[in-house]
N, C-alpha and C positions, 0 to 999 in steps of 0.2 A: 645783339640777339641773332641767333641763327635764322637764315631765311626759311620760310615754312614750305617744304616741297611735299608733294602727293605723288606717290607712284601709282598710276592707273593703267600702265601699259600692260595688256594682257597678251602673252604670246601664245601661239597654238601649243597645246599640250594634251596629254592623256593621263586621266586619274585611273589607276588600275585597282582591281579588286581581287576577289578570290581566284585561286589557281584552278587548273584542270589536273586531272590524274596524270595526263602525260608529261606535265611540266616537273614531275616529281624529282628527277635527277637533273634538271636543267638549271644548274647554278654553278657559278665559279667566282673565286676571289683572286683578282690578278695581282701581280707584282706591282701594278700601277696604283694600288690602294683602293681600287673600285671593286664593287660586286655587281655582277650581272646575273639576272635569273629570268626565266621564261614565265610569262603570264598568258595563257591561251596562245595567240599567235604573235604576241608582242615580246620584245626583249627590254627589260627594265634595267637601268643602270643607276646605282646609287652610290653615294659616298660613304665609306665605312666609318669615317670619324664624326661626321655630323648627322648621319642617316637622313640625307636629303636626296630626293630623286633628281638625278641630273640629266637624264636622257631616256625616252622611250622609243625603241626602234620598231618600225612598223612596215613590213614588207612581205612576211611570210604569209602564206594564205592558209597554213595549217598550223596545229599545235606544235610549239617548240619543245624538242625533246633533249637537246644538249646545247650548252654554251661553253666556249672555252677562250679565255684571254690568251693573246700571243705571249710568249715567254720573253723576258728582257735580258736574255743571256748573250748579249752582243755589246760591241763598243759603240757608244752613241756619239755621233758628230753631226755636222750640218748635213752631210750626205745620207746619213741613217739617223734621223732625230728621235726624240722621245715622242711616241705616237701611240694612240689608243686604237689597237687592232683587236677584233673580236670575231670569233667564227660562231654561228648558231646554225643548228639542224633541226629539221622539223619531221613531221610523221609522214610527209610525202617524199622524203628522201632528198630534199633541197638543203644545200648549204650555202649560207650567205656569209661573206666576210665583209665586216663593217669597218668604215672609218667613223668611230663612235663620236668624236668630237664634232665632225661636220654633219653627222647623221645620215651618212650616204652609204649605199652598199658599193663596195669597191669591185666585188666579184660575186658571181652566182654559179654554183656548182650543182649538177644533177647527174645521177647515174642510173638509178631505179626508182621507182615510185613507192618504195617501202621505207619504214622509219629507220633512221640512222641509229645503229645501236651504240656507237662510241666514236669520239672524234678527239684527236690530240695534235699539238704542234710540235714538230721536232726541234729540239733545242740544242743539240749537241755538237753540230759541225759549224765551222766558221764560214763556210761557203755561202749558204743561203738560209734566210730566216723565214721563208715563205712556204715551207713544206708542211703539209697537213695530211695526217694519216687518218682514214676513216673506215669504219666497218659498215659495208652495205649489205643489209640481209639478203639471203640467208647466211652466206658463207664467204663473202669476198672481203679482202682488205685492199684498199686502193690508196696509192700516194698521189696527193694533188699538189700543184703549184698554186698556192692560194692567192698569188698576185695576178696570175693570167688565167686561171681556171683550166689549164691543161692537166691531163691525166699523164703521170710518169710511168706508173706501171699498176698492174692489177694482179691479184693472186687469189685463187680460190682454195678453199680447205674442204675436208670430207664432212665435217660437222658444222651445224649452225653456231656461229660466233656470238657470244653475248657481250663480252667486253675484252679489253686488253690492257696491258701495263708494261711499261718499259722498266728495265733494271736501271735505277738511277746512277749506278756506278758503271755499268758497261752498256752503252747505248745499242750494241749490236745484239743484245739479248731482249727478246720480246716474248711476253707470255700471254697466251690466249685463253680465256675461259670459255669453253664450248658447252653445249648441251650434254656432251658425253664425258668431259673431263677437262684436264688442262693440257694445252699444247705448248711446249717450249721451242722457241725459235732461236738459234744461236748465231745466224748469219744474217742479221737484218742490216740492210744498207739502203741509203736513199738512192743510189745509182741503179740498183737492179732488184727484182723480187727475190725473196727467200728461195733457195734452190729445192729443198725436199718438203716433205709433208710436216717436218718437225717431230720432236720427241713427245709422244702422247703418254700421259700419265693419268691414271684413275685415282680418285680418292675414296678411301673407305669412310663409312659414316662415323661421326664423332661418338666417342664413348666417354664414360665418366673418367676412365683410367687413360692418361694421354698415350701410354705405351701402345695401346690398340689402334691409335689412329696413325697408321703409316701409309705413306704414299707408295703404292705398289706400281711396278713397271707395267707397260701396256699389255703384257701377256696375261696378267691377272684378269679375273672376271669383273664385269662392270658393276660397280657398287653404288650405294646411294649417294647420288650427287645432288638430288633434288633440293637439299636443304641449303646447299652452299649459296650464299647470297652473292658474294662478290670476292674477288681475290685482289690482293694489293701487293705489289712488290715493296717490301719495307725500305724506308729510307736508309736504315742503319740497323744493325751492322750488315755488311755485304752479304749477299746470297741468302737472305732470309726473306720469307714471304708470309703474309698474314692471310688466313682463310677465315672468313667471317661466317658463323652460324648464328641462328636466333639466340642461343643460350650460351654459346662460347666463341672465343676466338683462338684459333690454332696458330702457333708460330712454327713454320717449318723451316729446317735448315736444309737448303737445296743441295749442299755438298753430299749429304748423306741421305737425302730424301726422307727426313725423319722429323717427327714433331718433337721440339725441344722445350716447347712451353705451352700452357693452356690458360687462358683467362676465362674462367667459368663464372656464371652468375648463380648465386644461391637460388634455392628453390622459390623463394618469395620474390626474388629480384625481378626487374623488368627487363625483357629481352632487347638485345641489341638491334639497331637498325643500321648503323654505319660505323666505321672506324677510320680515323686518319692518323697515320704515323707521322711524327715530327722528324725534321732533319737535324735541328741544332742540339736536341737532347733526346735521349732514349724514352720518349714518352708517347703515349696515344691518346687522341681525343676520341671519346666514344659517344655516339648518340643512341639514346634509348627510346622506346616506343612511346614513352610518356613526354617526350620532348626534353628530357633532362640530358645536359652534356656533363660527361664525366672526364676527368684527367687522370690518367694512370701513368705512374713513372716507374721505371724498372728499378728493382731493388738491387742495391750493390751489396755483394758478399765480400766483406773485407774484414781485416783484423781489428776493427773498430771495437769489437766486442771481446777481444783478448787484450791482456797487457802487453806491453812492448817488449818484456823480458821474455815472455813465452815465445816458443817458436810457432808460427801459425801452421795450421794443419796443412801439410803438402798437398793433400788431395781432398779438398773439401767437396762434398756432394752437393751439387748445385741444381737448381731448377731455374729457368727463366721466369721470374715473377714480377708482376706489375702491380704495384700498390695503388689503391685509389686515394689521390691526394686531395682532390677537390671536385665539387659537383655544383651545378646551378639549379635553380628552381624548375620544377617540371611545369607544363601547361596543362589546362584543363582540356582532356581529349573527349571529343564527341563524335557523332556520326560524321559531321561535316568538318570538324576541326581536328587535324592530327599533324604531327610533324612530318615534313616531307624530306628535308635534306640539310645537311650541315656542311659548311666550308670553314676552312682555317686560314688565317692571314699568313701568306707564304713568306713575307719579308720578315716579320718579327715572331711569328708563330705563338703569340700571346693573346689572341682573340679569336672567337669562333662566332660565326653567324648562323642563326637557325632560321629556316625558311618554313613558315607554317602554311597549311593548305588554305587558310582563310586570307592569304595575302600578307600577313605579318612577317616582318623581318626583325629578329631580335639579335643585337649584337652584344655578345657577353665577352668582357675583357678579364684576363687573368691579373690579379693584383697580388703582390707579395708583401707580407707584413713579418717584421723581425720579431721573434718570439724569445722570452727569456728561457734560459736553459732548465731552470727548475720547474718551469710550468709544463714541460713536455711529459707526457705519460709514458714512462719507460716501459710499462708492461705491455704496451701495444705491439712491440715487436717490429715495428716499422722503423727502419733506420732513419735518422734525421735527413733533412735537405738543408744544404748550406749554400748561402749566396757566394757567387763566384768571386775570386780575388781580383780579376781584371775587369776592366770597363772598356769597350770599344778596343779590345785586342791587347791592351797593356795593362798590367798590374798597377793599381792606384792605391793611394794612401787613403786613411779613413777620412781625412778632411777635404780631400779633393772633390770638386763639384762632379755629380754624376746624375744622370737620369734614373730614377728609381726602376721603372718597369719598361724600359726601352724595348727589350725583346726577351724571349725565353732564355737565351744563353747568358743574358745579363741578369736574370732573375734567380736561376738555380745553377750551382756548379755541376760538374761532370760527376757521374757515378763512379765511385773509385773501383779499379780493376781488382779481381780476388787477390788476396795475399798482400795487399798494400795499404798502408795506414793513411788515414787522412792527416794531412799536416795539422799539427796542433798550433794554429796561428791565431793571434788575438783578432785578426781581421775577419776570420770565418765567423759568420753569423748565422744562426739556424732560422730558417724562414718557413712560414706557412703560406699556402697559396689559396686564393678564394676568387670565385667568379663574381663580377659586378656588371649588372645590366647598363651599358653605357649608350645604347642606341635602340630606338624602337620606331619602326615604321608600319603603320597599319593601312591595310587597303580598304576599298569600299566594301560594305557588306554585300551578301549575295542579292541579285535583283529580285523582285521588281523595283524600280526606281519612279519617283516623280520628281522632276527638277523645276526649278524656277529661279531665274536670275534676278538680282535686286533691281531697283528702279535704276534708269540709265544716268550717266554722268551728265551733268548741265552746268552752265556757268555759275549757277547759284550754289551748287553743292560741291564745287570743285575742291574746296578746302577740307572737307571731311569725307570725301567719296572713297570707298573701298569696294573693289569688285568681288562681292560676295555671291556665292551660288549655294542655294538650299537644296539639299537632296533628301527627299523623303524616302524612307526604306520600309521593307516589308516587316520589320520588327517593331515599327511604331516610333523609331527615333528619327530625328532630323539632324543631318550632318551639314555644318555650314563650312564651305571651303573658300579660302582666299585665293583667287585665280591668278593673282600676280606671282605668288610663290608656288601654288599648287598644293600648299600644306592645309591640314584640317584646322580650321580657326575655332570652331566649337562643335561639340556633339551634345545634343539635347535629347534626352528621353522624355518624350512628351506624351505619346499615345500607347495604348495597349494593343493595338492591331495595325494592319498595314496602312501607311500614309497614302492617300489617293490623290491629294493636291495641295498646293502651297500658293498663297498670294501675298505679296509684301504690301505692308500698309505704310511703310516709310523706309528710310535707309537703315534702319535699326530694329524694325519689327515686322513680324509676318503673321498671317493667319494660316493654320494648316488644319486638315481635316482628314479623319480616318473613320472607316465603317468596319464593323465586326462582321463576321459570316452570318448570313441570314438564317433565322430559325424556320421551322416548317411553314410559318405563315408569311414568310418572306420579309419579316421585320428584322431590324438590326439595331445596334447601339451606334448612334452618331457621336463622334467627338469632334468639336470645332474648338481650337485653342487659339488664343492670342498670345503671342510670345514677344517679349522685349529682350532683344538680343544682348546688349551690354550686361544686364543683370541676370539674364536666364530665367526670369520669372514668367511663368505662363498661367493664363486665367481661362477657365471655361467660358468662351464668348457667348454661348446660348444659355448660360446658367444651368438650371435644373433640366432643361429640355434635353432630348437625345435618346432616352430609352424606349425601345420598342416602338420604332417608327420606320417610315419608308427611308431607304438609304439616300444620303446626299450624293447627287450626280456631279455637281460642279459648284464652285464658289467664284464670284467675279466681284472685285473691288473696282469702285468707280475711279474715273480719271483723276480726280482731285483727292482720292483716298478718303472721301466722306461717307460713302454708302457702300453696302455690301448686299449683294443679291445671292441667296443661297437657293439652288435649284434641287428639288427632290425627285425621285423616280416617279412615285404615285401620290404626290401631295403637292398642294399648291406652293407657289414661290412665297419666300419670305424676304423682306427688305429690312436692313438693320442700319443703324448709325454706328459707324466704326469708332467714332470719337468717344461716345458715351456708352457704348456697348448696349444699346437699347433697341427694341424692335420698333420699327417704323409702321410696317404694315404687314399683315399675314393676309394673302389674297384669298378670295372667296373660292368655295368648293368648285364652282363652275368655271374657274379661270382655266384658260387652255393649258394643255401639257406642253412643256417646253423642251425642244430638242437642242437648241442652241441659243446662246445669249452673249451680247457684247455691249459694253458701255461706249457711248459717244465721246470723242475726244473734245467736243465743243461744250462750253459752259457760259455762264454770265458772271463770273467771278470779277472780271475786271471792271465791268460797268458798275457792279454793286459797290466795289471798293471806291470807285470815283465818287458815286453819290454820297457814300458815307463820309469821305474826306471832306467833301464840300460842305456838308451840314456842320462838320467839327470846326472847319475854319471859320464858318459864319458865327458860330458860338463864340469862338475865341476873340473875334473882332468885337462883338457886342460887349464882352466883359471889359476889354481895354477902353472902350468908349465911355462906359458908365464910371469907371474908376480912373479919371483923367490924371490924378496926382501919380499914378504908377509911372515909373520911369521906363524908357524904351527898352532897357536891358532886361528889366523884369517882364515886360510884356513878351519879348521874344522867348524867354525862358518858359513862360506860361504856354505859349503856343506849341513849344517843342514838347512839353509834357503831355499836352492834350493829344498831340499827334501820336506820341508813343502809346498813350492809353487807348487811342482809337484803333491803333494797329493790333494791339493785343487782344482787343474786343473782336476786332475782325476775324482774327485767327481762331478765336474760339467760338464765336457766337453766329458768325454769318453762315447761312446755309445756301450755297449757290444753287442754282438750278442745273440739274444734269439730266442726261437722256440716256436711255438704253433701248436696244432693239432685241427682239427675239422671235423665233420662229416656232411654229406648233407643228403637229404631225402631218398637216396637209401641205406644209411649205408656206403657209401665209406669214407675212413679216408684220410684227406689230411694233409700234414706236411709242414708248411711254416717257413721261417726264416726271422727275422726282424733285420737289423743293420743300425743304423742311420735312414735315411728315405728311405732305399731300403728294398723292400719286395720281397723275392724269393720263389718260389714254389719248394721244394726240393724233395718230394715224394709223392706217392699216393698208398694207400693199398685197394685193392678191398674189397667189404663188405663180412662179414661172413654170410654164408647161414642160420645158426642156430639163428642168431639175428634178431629181428624186427627193427622197427625204433628206432634209438639211440636217447636217451633223455639227458644223462649226461656222462662226462668223468671225471676221477680223475687220477692224475699222480704224482708218488712220486719215486725218485731214478730210478730203473730199472723196476718198475711195472706201467703198465697202466691198468686201469679198465674202462670198459664201461658198462652202464645200458641201457635197452631198455623199450619199452612201455609195453612189456609182462612180465616184471618182471625177465628177465634173467640178469646175471651179467657175463661179460666176463673178465677174468684176463690174462693180457699178460705179460710175462716175457721177456724183451726186450733183456736181455743178453743171456738168453738161447734159445731165438727165438721160445718159445712154447706158445700157448695160451690154456686157459681152460674155458669152459662155464659152468655156473651152473644156472639151472632154480630154482628160489626161490618160484614161484607160488604165488607171492605177488602183481600181477598187476604193474602197471606203477612205475618205478623207477624214483622219482621226483629229487632226488639229491643224489650225493655221494661225500664224503669228507675224505681226509686222515687226521690222527692225527698228531699233531706237534711232533717234537723231532727227533733227528738223528737215523736212523735204526728203527724207530717205524712204523711198516708196518699195523697198525689197520686202519679200514676204517668204517665210519658209512654210511649206505644207508637208505634213506628215501623213504617210499611208501605211497600211499593213505591211508593205514590202519594202519600205525606204522612205526617202524624203526628196523634196525638190526645193529649190530656191527660185522665185519668180520676181521679175521686175514688173510691178503693176502699172508703172508710167507707160511702158512700151507694150505690156501685156505679153511678155515673152520669158520663157524659161531661161534662168542663168546656169543652173548646174543641177545634176540629178545623181542620186545615189540608190542603187537597187540591190537588196540583200540576195545572196546567191550569185549574182552576176559580177559586180566589182567589189563586194565585200562579203565576208563569211558570216558576219553577224546579223542579227535582226534588231531593229531600232524600237526602243520602248518609249522614248520621250524626247522631244526637241525643244530648243529655246534660243534666243538670241544672246550672245555674250556681250558683244559690242555692236556698233553699227556695221562692222564688216566681218564678224566671225559668229560662227554658230556653235551651239553645244548639242551634242547627240548622246543620249543615254542608251546603251545597247545591252543585249542579253548575255554578252560575254562578261558582264560584270564591270565593263569599263565606261567611263565618261569621257568623250573626247571634245576638246575645243579645236575647231577647224576653221580654216579659211573658208570665204563663201563658196568656193569651188568644191568643198567637201572632199577634197583628195586628202587622203591620209598622209601626212607629212611628218618627217622627223625634223626637229629644230636643231639649229647650231648651239652647242653647248655655251659658247660665249655670249649668245644673246639672252642667256637665262637669267631671270631675276631670283637671287637666292637670299634667303633670309640670313644665313651664316655664311661667312667667308669659307671657302673650300681650299685646301692646300692640295694642289694637283698640277705639278710643272708639265704634266703631259698636255695640258690645255693651252699652254703658251705656244707662240709661234716658236719654231726651232731656234732661232737666233736668241730669243729672249730666255728660253729655259736654259740654254747652254751658257749664256752670259751670267745668268743668276747663279748657276752652279759654280762657275769660276769665281764669282763674287763672294760666295759663301765660303769657299775653299781657302782663299787667301786674300782677305780684305785687310789692308793696313788699318787695324782697328785703333784709329787715334781720335775718335770722338766725333770726326766730321761725318762719317757715314752712319746711317741707321738703316735698319731693315725690320719691318714688322712681319716677321714669321708667326704663323698662327699659334705655334707652340711657344708659349713664353719661356718654358724652361730650356728649350733648345736654344733660344736667343741667348740666354744667360750663359749656357755652355759655350757657344761660339764666340762670346765676348770673354771667355776665360783665358788669360795668358798661359795657364798651365796645361791647357787642352792641347795636345800635340797635333801636328800636321796629320799623322797617321791616324789618330783617333777622329780628326775632323773628316778626313777622307771616307772613314768607315761610316760615320754619322750621316754624311751627305748621301752616301750610297743607299742608306736605309731610307732617308727622306725622300730620295728619288725612286726607290724600289728598283734599283739597278742591280740585277742579279749577277751579272758579270763583274761589276766593280766590287760588289759586296764579298764574293769569294776571293777575288784578287787581293783586296786590302786586308781581309781576315788573315790570310796566309802570310801576306808580307808584314804585317804588324807583329804577328806571332815571331816569325823568324828573325826579322831585323832585331826585335827586342832581346829574344833569347840569345842570339849569337852576341849581341854587344855585352850582354851579361856575362857570357863566357869569357869573352875577351878581357872584360874588366877583371875577371877573377883570375885569369891567367897572368896578367900583368903584376898583379899583386901576389903575394906568397900563398894566400888562402885559396887553394884551388877547389877545395872540397865543396863549397856550397853551390857551386855553379850547376854540376849535373842534378843535384837535389832539386833545385828551382825548376830545372827543365823537366824532370819527371813529375814533380808536384803540380806543375801548371802546363801540361802538355797541350798540343793542338788537339782539339775535339776529335774523337774517333770518327766522326761523320766525314772527315776528310780522308779516311782510310789510308791509301797508300802514301799520302803526304805527311802522315804523322811521324813523330821521332821513332827511330828503329826500336829503342828499348821498350817503349810504351806499345808499339805495334806488336812485338813479340809476345809481351805479356798478354796482350788482348787475345792473340791467336791461341796461345797456350790455354787461356780460360775457356775458349770456345771448344778446342778439341777435347778438353776435360768434360765439358757439358755433352758433347757428342757421345763421348764414351759411356758417360752415365746413362744416356738414353738408348744406346744401341740395343736392337732386339733380334737381329738376324745376323747371319754370317757375313753377308754383304756389307752391312754397317760396320762390322768389326773390322773387315778388311779395309775399308775406307779410312777408318780411324787409324789403323796401324800405318798406313801409307802416309797420313798426315804427320803422325808421331815421328816417323823416319826422316821426313823432310825437315821437321822442326828440331831434329837432333835428340830426340827424347828415346834413346835407343833401349833403355831398360825396360820401359813401360811397353814399348813396341814388342819386345820379346815376350813379355808377359801374355800379351794378346795373341801373338802367334802361337804360342803353346797351349792356348785354350781350345784350338781347333780340334773337334772330336774325330776319332779314328774312322768313323763311317764317312766323314766328308771327302769327297774326291780331291780336295786340295791338301789333304792332311800332310801328305809326304813333302810336297813343295814348301808348305808353311814351316814344317820342322826343320827342313834344310836351311830355309831363309833365317830361322831363329839362330841356328848354329852359326851361319855366316856372319849374322849381325854381331854376335857375341865374340867371334874370333878374329874379326878384322883388325889387323895389326898395321903399324905403319911401315912394315918392312917393304923394301923396294918391290921385289918380285910380285908379292901379293897385290900391291898397289897397281902394278902396271898390268897384271892379268885383269883385274876388275875393271880398270880403265878401258882395256881392249874390249872386254865383253859388253861393257856399257855402250861403247860407240858402235859396236856391231848391232847391238839391240836397237840403238836410235836409227841406224841406217836402215834396218829392216822394219821400221814402222812402230817399234815398241818405245815410244818416246818417254812415257811415265815411268816405265821400269828402268830404263837407261839412266834417267835423271836421279832416281832414287839411289841406284848403285853409286853414282858419282857423288852424291851426298854423303854416302857411307864413308867413303875414303877422303872426305872433306875437300872435294873438288866442286864445291857448289858454284864457283865462279865459271867453270867449264860448263855445268849444268845450265847455268843462265844463258850462256852464249848458245848452246844448242837450242834451248826454249825459244830464244829470239830469232835464231835461223829458221825455225819451223813455224814462226809467226805467233807463238804462244807469248805475246808481249806482257800481257797482264800477270800471267803466271810466273814469268821471269822476275818481274818487278817484285812480286810477293815473296818469291824465294830469296831474292837479294836483300830484302828488308829483314827477313827472319834469320838468315844464316851468314851473311857476309860482313866483314868489318867495313867501316864507313868509307874508305878509299875504294874498295872493290865494289862496294854497293853504288857508289857514286858513278863509277864507270858504267855499270849496267844501265843506271837511270839515265845517263847522258846518251847512251845509244837509244834508248826509248824515246827521249826527247828529239833526236834527229829524226826518228820514225815518225813521231807525231807531227813533226813540221814539214814533212814531205808533202808534196802537192797532192799525192792521191789519198793521203788520210786527212790532211788539213784540220788538225786539231790543235792549232797553235796555242789557243787559250789554255788548254789542258797542259801543255808543254811548259808554258809560263809558270804555272803552279808547281810543277815538278821542279823546275830550276829554282824557284824560291825556296823549296824545302830543302834543296842542296846547298843553299847560301851562295849560289852563283849570281850575285846581284848585278855584276857588269853584263853578263849575258842576258839577264832580263831586260836591262835598260836598252841594250842593243836591239833585242828582238822587238820590244815595244816600239822602238824608233823605226825599225824596218817595216812594222806593220802599220806605221803612220798613226799610232796611238799617241800623238804628241802630248796631250794633256796629262794622260796617265804616266807617260815617260818622264815628263818634267817634274811631276809631283813625286814620283818614286825616287828620282835623282836627289831631289830636295830632301826627302826623308832619309835617304841613305846618307847624305852628307852630315846630317845630324848625328848620325850613328858612326860616321867615319868609315863607310862601307863600300866606297866606290872612288875611283880616281879619274877614269877617262871617258871621253864622248860627252862631257857635260855641256860644252859650249853649243855644239850643233843641236842638241835636244832643246836647250833654252831658246836658242834663236827660232827654231820651227814653232815652239810653243807661243812665243811672242807674236809670230805671223798669224797663228790661228786665233789668238786672243784680238789681235787687230781686226780680223775678219768679222769677229762677233761683235765689235764696237766697244769692246772693253779696254779703253785706252790706258788707264793707270796700269792695269796688269801687264799690258804689252810693254809699256816703258820699263816696268820693273824687271821683266825677264830679259828684254833686249840688253839692259845695262849689265845684267848678271852673265850675258853670253859673251862678254868681252869683245874681241875682234869680229867674231862671227855675227855679232848683233848691231855693229856699229852702223852699218848702212840703214838698217831698219830704225835705229834710234834717230838718225838724222831725218829720215823721212817722217817719223812721228812728230818730231819737235819742229820741223819746218813750217807748218801752217801757222804756229804761234808767231814766228818771224814775220811772215807775210802780213799777218793781222797788225803787228805793231807798226810795221812800215806804212800801212795805210793810215 
């Protein structure tokens, strides 16, 4: 049998409640898998998969307005481990950077005392991960070093800045949403502030027809911006932006500053609150005002609707359309309950969390279900969604193990590019998506609260004890919290009005009372309920009594839980028997009015028990004497039975004598004795002249403490018969209560403006807390949780369990007692999390090792021999939420696999299928410039077609013409040039340009002339025009070189992808790689991805090794060897990786890689195996 253990350790914690209006946008879901949100001045951190509160951070003095997790876009090793860093900003302009696991503030930043509008971590350069960009009102953007708190630069703008957004494809592009319009900054850099004022653009108000919604340049008049809620630079495709209005979302193409798509809500629909674009697929998560989250997926226009023999329409008219694919249930919106904000899981993008104003967090996960083809409603016009061919980057067979809903890109395939057929493959399965509520965390209801801790832990109840806290709320329900885990244990709807007080009658039952609002005669309905917690049964304790009487002021249960005193405002005291629910005595009308009452801890139960046991034993002896023939064994059995019987009688029938004291309006103290149903008046003590009207009494052992209206505390030592009055000068003493535990003489006193803890032995104050001075909240109720921890309920809707010092502290997350296990490697010490990662990546799976990963399906996958190393690397990077690894392995897996397929095809005679596979299963377009050239070209053509359809002014037409010329679409460009009207000032130029484009021949003289003109143009500052001319005469490689010379690296890469053959394109991109690796740019991680897309695997391995990314280098080499894609540098990489594994303490892995390193790893191998020999020698 398992040993029985009870966990009654209670750590300091905060139970949070409803949010404040300032907290509306203060929520973030980190790559670490945790969600952080602001609740008044606190920051709450919860685990997204188990919906448990892991940490509550308390240091802000004002409401939190923004929280942001640090990005994980860097290489993790012992020097820069997996750690939980979070920035939070408040209304007073303070930014705190937290170490969340330890619960400590690493750095505090303050510039102005106004609310921070927006804050974001810079994620894009390899040099520093500590940079934090913040908007300080009204119009400053400041770049901070979040490690040291130093200001790197500060820049002011003309207008008030509301929010900002980085271009995810180009970190030097920053967009600011201001009160006047949008400001585009194209030279953002961490090293210096942006130079000019940026390019300002005004937005015209939305209209039902999207063609009217154009972004005019700053010369235009100011238009209605007041309705634009937020702007978001979209994740993909590149250079698109979303503008969110209450009833529609506009999609802008920034190359032509033109609306290319509109997502409008029908007239009866619910307005938008928020939109989040996805990275992995072209989808939008939208939050509506009724708390409903919808998923919209971009419709693909392809020839799936035409038969393959027909030619697809060469110029289909397109619109950027997003179809509603799934939606979750709405919430009930009231005055106080409304949706605040939504966040989406950044790692897998298949879950969204909704934060509601009442403190609820709802986690909705997307699930995919395969549907049969004939069940689809073909008339709906919505193209079907297919599940992807590949899993973790590599195409898989039908029978291979895979996780069903690992991430969005593993749930639905890519939208097909226009004019391209979906491969008719048997593996393609049509899927439907649906939202499933997988996590719900509810906060405390809005105050007022009445709190009461259950009876304390003793040696007798240690086996069944649970630290339960009962919280009475203003809506009449009682919430019971388990303080070890901080989770709600039971919610009981007992009363119809505000709960005023709770008293426990045992470890599993309590009495609670509530009073309705008084009528014009001052009478109320009193409700007093006795609740049995295990069953939830509640009975009206006073039976039919309670209607139209004076309100109950307090209830007090005696020390032995036998009697209950019910004190009314204008009605005499009632005494009840708790065990039988019967009234013992209702005091006479002339009984004094009671201001405070307390039961004495002394009673005569022990002496009563002794007497009864003695009489029972005597009876047992007589029985044995009279029946002498009874054997000794039987007599002992009889005595045992009689003893058991006597004990049961004792517990039921004995009414021990108990005492209570109370004070009247004059301060006189009365002492009464209750025994059975008799109540005797035993003593009266005249009032103490130094005390005002007594408001509360506490009694423990030989100490009696009284508190009064004026803030005086009077300590009576009953043994020594001395009293001592202490003026606290804190106004009305509302409540005093002794701490549990034998001999523990600590006492908590609650005042209007705070609380104090006193040591009654020494008669001195231990700690003090004052509202307005050291805390911002006001205290509503207090109690003791354990002998050394107090509970404070406050008006910010929170309940805090604090040490006796009452200092608000955050706890260490590893000291937390959780009911469910949490998968978060960030909580492990650095060596442990990295060793676990290495262990997961290449365990010699031979049955001797086992690992209990919380996701059982993942365990099955990791044990699957067909699950390749590349897939395992991708899966582990998702498990760890490692952004940098995820992108690296996604691109690596794709290109290693597709190039090996090509090589296999070229060795056999059948060359045809290879490119087919490559285009059918291309790298996702979200990787932009890293995609295959053919796929990238198609995508750009589709985009320029869309721009052309949407153009509405001459400027737009000109931009489309330029793009078409660069893409080599000369016929279409000429058509557009000839559209220019004769009144236009550019009519002549455009006509000549049309002639030039149609007559360009490949004859030598014309080519050399055009080349000369182009170079002159470029030399004189007309770069774009010169590049266009070079493209006309098929000198795109020269054009790329000029673009690179003038610093237009991204433009050059784009042009190379769309115009050059693969060798020339590779040359251009390799020059870009050298530029990215240069010290002043320092974007080596981006350079690695470009090298992967070129298939330069040896260079990738060299670069990884030179960057000291030993683990990634070794795993990459291992994967390349499986595909036969690398020959050199292997030994050095393996040897260095073996050394790093040895440092982590992962010996088996170190031995494995040292042996693979050959000569380079021999010394290390000897070193690793030498301790064994020493041991055997001993």
